[in-house]
N, C-alpha and C positions, 0 to 999 in steps of 0.2 A: 693702377697706372693710368695717367691722364692721356686721352687721345690727343694727337697733334691737331692743331687748329686747321680748319678747312673752310675756305670761303663759301663754297657751294652749300655745305651742310649748315653753315651759319645763316645763310640767306633763308634756307628752308625753315630753320628753327625760328628765326625772327619774324617770319611772315606766316607762320602756321595758322594763325587766327584770321588770315585774309584770303582764304581759299577762293572765295567768290569775287574778289577784287581783280579788276583788269590790271595786268602787269605790263603787257606790250601790245602796241597797235602798229601794224605795218600795212599800209594801203587798206585793202578790204579785210585783212586778217587780224584777229586779235586773240589773246590768250590770257587766261586768269592765272593767279598765283598757284591755285590748285593744279591746273593743267600744266603749268610750267614745271612743277615738282614731278608730276607723273611722266611727262615727256623726257625730262632730264634723266630720271631713274631708268626709264626704258632704254634710252640711247646709251647710257653708261653700261648697261648690260650687253648691248650689241658691241660696243667698242671693246669691252673686256673680253668677250668671246672671240673678237678679231685679233686679240693679242696685245692690247694696250695695258701696261703694267705701271704700278707706282714708280715714280722717278723717271719714267720715259719722257722724252721730249717729242712733242707732236707739232710739226710744222703745219699751220692751219691757214688755208687760203679760201676766203669766202666773201662775197659782197655783203654790205651792211644790210641786215634783215633779221627777222626773228630766228631763222636757222642759225645765224652766227652766234646768237646768245645761247641757244639750246645746246649746241655742240661744244661751245667753250665751257659752259657749266658742267657738261657731262665729262669732258676730259679732266677738268679740275676735281670733280667728285671722286675720280679714281686716283687722286694724288699724283697724277701725271702733270707735266708742265706744257702750257700752250706757248708755241713760238709763232706769233702772228706774222703772216706774209701779206703785205699790202697789195690789194688789187692794182694792176697797172704796171707792176714790175715785169721786166722782160724775163724770158726763160733762163737766160744766163745769170741774171741777178738772183733769181729764185734758187738756182743751183748753188751759187756761191753762199747764200744765206744758209741753205740746208747743210752744206759742207762745214761752214764755220761753226754753226750751232750743233753739228754732229748729231742730227736728229735720228730718232728711232722709227718714226712714222711720218708720212706726208698725207694729210687729209685735205682733199679738194673736191670741187664739183666734178662729177664724172662727165667725161666728154665722149660722145658717141664715136666709135671708131669709123674712120672714113677710108683713107688709103694708107700709105706708109707715112710715119712709122706706126707700128701697132700700139694700141692703148696699153699702158703699163698694167701688170698684174696686181691684184690686190683684192681686198674685201669690199664689196658693195654695201654701202650704208643707205638703206632705203626703208622708210617707214612713213606711209602716207598719213598716219594719224599724228605724226610729230613733225615731219619735214615736208617742205614744198619742193625740195630738190633732191636729186640722187647724188650721193657723195662716194668717193673712192678712197679707201684707206690702204696705202701702199707701205710695206715694211722697208726699212733701210737699216743696214748693219752699221752701227757706230764704229768709227775708226780709232777712237782714243779711249783710254781707261777713264772711268768716272773720276773727276778731280777730288782730291782730299777735301772733305767738308761739304761736298755737294749734297749728300744724302741728309746730313744733319740740318741743312738749311730748309729742307722740305719745299723745293721750288714750285711756284705756281705759274709764273710768266717769265719768259726770257725774250727781251725785245732789243733790237738794234738801237744804239744811241752813240753819241760822240765820245762818251767817257771823259777823262780829264786830259787826254792828249790830242784830241781832234781826230783820232783814228776810230773807225767803226768797231764797236764792241757789243756784246750781248749783255744787257742789264738784267740781272737775276733778281726777281722779287718773290719772296716766300709768301705763304698764306698768312703768316703772322704779320708780316710787313704790310700786306694789303689791308688787313683788318685795322692796323694802326693808322695807316694813312687815310683810309675812308673815315675813321673816327675823327682824325685831325681836320680833314676838309669839311666835315659837317659842322664844325664850330663856326664856319663862315657861311655855309649854304643853308643849314637848318632845314633839311628835307624831312617831310612827313608823308604819311599815307594819304593825306589830303591833296598832295601835289600832283599836277599833270604837267609833264615835262616835255617840251619840244626838243628833239635831238636831230642834229644835222651833220655832225662831225664824223670822221672816219673812225670806225671801231678799232682798226688796226693800230691807231695811234692814241686813242683817247678812251679806251674801254676800262682800264684798270680802276682808276679812282672813281669816275663819275657813274658809269653804267652800274658798276657793282655797288656803289653807295646808294643809288636810286632804288635798286632792287632790295638792298638790306632794309631800307626804310619803308618798303611797300608802296612806293609811288607808281603812278602810271606813266610809261614812257611812250611817247608818240614818235615813231621813226619816220622822218620826213626828209630824207636826204636826196632822193632821186625820183623824177628829174628835177633839177634845180633851175629856177627858183619855184617852179609850179607846185611841187610837193609841199614845200614849206608854206607858201601862201595858202594853199588848200587846207593845210593843217591848222593854220591860224583861224581860218573861216569856220572849220568844223569843230574844233576842240577848244574849250575854255582853258587855255594854258595858264599855269601859275608860275612856271619857271621856263625860261628859254636859254638854252646852252648852245652857243654858236660862235662863229668867227666874225671879225669886222666885215668881211665880204658879205656875209649873210644879212647883217644889219643894214648895210648899204642897199642891198636888194630890197629888203622890206620897206625901207624909207622911200623907194622909188615905185612901190606897188600902188597903183591908183585905186584898187578895189578895197584897200585896207583903211580903216579909220581908228581913232582912239578907242572906240567902243569894242573893237575886236580884242583889245588888250586890257579889258576892264578888270580881269581877275589876275593879271600878271603882277607878281610881287617882286620878281627879280629877273633881269635880263643880263646874262653873263656873257661877256666877250672874252675869248681866249685864243690861243694858238700863236698870235703875234701881237705886237704892241697896237693898241687901239688908237687909230688916227683921230685927232680932235674933231676934224670935219665930219667924220662918220657919226660920232657921238652927238654932235650938235644937230646934224640933220635928223637923226632918229628922234631926238628930244623935240625938235621943232614940229615933227609930224605927229608924234604920239604922246608927248609930255612925259617921257620916261627917261630917267637917268640910267645909263648903262653901267654895269658892274664889271670891273676888269679883274680877271683871274690870271695869275702868273704860275704856270705849271712847268715842272721839269720831271722827266721820267725817273731820274735817280732820286728825286725828293718827294714828289707829290704836288699838292697845291698849297704852298706856304703863304700865298697872298691872295686874298679876295677882297678887293677894294671898291667900295661904293662911294664915290665923292659926292658931296652935297652941292657942288657947283659943276659947271661944264668945263672943268679944267682937266685935260688929259694930256699931260706933258711928260709922261714917264713916271709920275708919282704913283706908287703902289701902296702907300700908307704903312701901317705897322703889320708885322707878320702875325699870323694866327697864333693862338696861345701856346700850341705845342712846338713852336719853332723859335730858335734864337738866330740872331743876325749880327754880322760884323763885316768890316772891310779889311782886305789884305793891304799890304803897303802900296801896291800899285793901283788900289781902288777897286779890285775885283770883289764882287759880292760873295760872301761865304755864309752858308746856312747849315744848321744842324737841328735835329729834333726827331720826332716820332716818324716811323715809316720810311726812313731812308733805305736805299737799295741794299741788298745783302752781298752781292758780288758782281764782278764782271766775268762773263763766262769764258771768253777766249781773247787773249790769254787769261787764264784763271787768276783772279785777284779778289781776295775778300775785301769787304768794306774797310775793315780795321787796317789792312796792309797798305791801302792807297788813300786813306782819309785820316791823316794825323789829327788827333784830338777830336775826331768825330765831325770835323767841318768839311762840307762839300764845296768845292770850287765851281761856281756856276758858269764861269766864262763871261759873265756880264759885269760891266763897270757901273758903279753907282755912288750915290751920296746919301748919307744918313743925317737927318736933321736932329735938332736937340731933343725933340720928343720921340725919337726912335723910328721915324717914318723914312721909308726908302724911296729914292728917285733913281730910275735907271737912266744912264747917260750914254751907253755904248756897249760894244763887245770887245773882248780880248781873245776870243777863239775864232778860228777860221771857219767853223761849221756854219753853213747857210741855213737859215730858218725861213722856209717859204710856206706860208699858211699853216704853220705847225709841223710841216714835214721837213725832216732834217736831210740836208744834202752835204755830203762830204766831198770837198773839192778834189782831194787826191783820187777818189774813185772815178770822178768824171775825167780828170786829167789822164788817167791810165787808158781810158777809151780814146780820147783825143790823140794821144801820143802814138796810137796804133795806126792812125790814118797815114797813108803813104807820103803825103806832102808835108806833114807837120813834124818839126824837130822837137819842140817842147811847148808846153802850154801852162797857163796859170788861170785857174778858175776862182772866182770871187763873187761875193754877194753885192748886188746893187740895191740900194733902198727903193722900196715901192710902197705907195700909200695904202694899197689894199692887201697885198700879199706879204708885206713885211720886207722881204728881200726876193730878188730874182737872180738866178745864176747868170754870170757873164764870163767870157773867156778872152784872154789875150793869147795870140798864137805867134810862134816863131816858125817860119817856113824853112824847109831844107833848101840848101843852096841850089839843088837841081830842080826845084819846083818852079814851074812856069807861072803858077798862079793857084788860086783856090776856088773851086766850084762849091759855093755855099749850099746849093741845093743837094749836091751829092754828099757833102759833109753832114748835113742835117739828116739825110736818109741813113747814113752810116751810124749816126748816133741813135736814131729811132730804133734801129735793129738791135741795139745793145743796152739802151738805158730807158728807164721809165720816163714818161713825157715831162714830168716836173723837174727832172734832173738835167735836161738838155739846156745848155746856155741859150738865152734869148738873144744875145748879141755876141758876135765874134769880131775881134779887132786884130788885124795883123800888125805886129810890131817888129822892129829890127832885132831886139834882144830883150830879155827879162832881167830885171835887177837881181843881183845875187848877193849873198852874205859873204863874209871873209872865207868861210869854209866851202864856198861854192854852191850852197843850197839856194833855191829860189826864195827871194825875200817876200814874205807875206805881211801886208800891213795890218 
């Protein structure tokens, strides 16, 4: 009987001959591939003894660092599923995520008990030879039965996304799917063990395809996300990077760094911009400073990285070129971009929907509007979904509106994305006040939001309006 695929075991098998090669560098700490395998094996034993079992869902909250990689691989090695929780979420948001994903365990950095409330009970995960932090694994009793087909999928990751309806869902990715989509992405990235990669993005949003691909290929990953931009500039000074994987904001900051010269990028073969559409001005400024054309990657959690486009000119007007070999492309009647191919998601977790049941013909509806040229190249021209993309972080308008509508003076609200040259979009809100409201204290409203929403979800502008436009059925009209 053939064993089910497992991404952690695959990484160890594919890098077995690279035991002395540096895998990860984080500030003054670094770890080789041999040490990586030993640490993950050790931590997996600790997690197993603490109660983590195959198919368990483990909510994982950790800042971006080597510990994040070690514990993620350890969870995956046990055939349990990682449910990443982004740092910065408020406690209420974390609780909702844990409830919707019906997790079995919560793994987070242990906090020293101070006064009330008392620290939650659980297993302390402490190993000074592996981890630089102490973690707490707390058990949670699932409230629902395992969905039909869940075990057969062999889930590895479950991550929030907009799905096809604009409502927040958990995207289920199996080990086999992750292996397929990393293989597909590498046809555009061509990663090898000779690569040294500068990494600045949030692992909670960008771990699955790229970090796991880089590890499969035996590359060295330089974690240089905090503090920004000092850590990134310092990494460029210290390490001969061959690949840089970042957002447009990071490239803008690099172009402004007075201490950097083209010589610092002498070995750079690819500078990939992702998370949001690359503004043409950012690409032009980076090229003017360092003589490097930026490569634009178009990623979707349900799909992977179907486009990795490196234009030969400084034209960044939404053109993404042709899809990678393992993907097919077409447009719906309304111009929405549809994609199918290797490594598409396996299911939505809640409510449970398999890929086959919500994806007729295998085509995924991206929510983006586009045009396809005669040679098969894609150009994005807009959005047909309401989900807001701010620096690669998805914001669901309905979630923010639920918070705003709890405010005493607000009758109803509409949250939408405003275009921004660096962040892609920023959330804004239109508010209708109750008749009894004398006015609106914006400072108090922002404090109310900060107590209930992650910072990136809070609208940057609030506009009071007499009424919101409605559809014939009485629903708020969303453009």
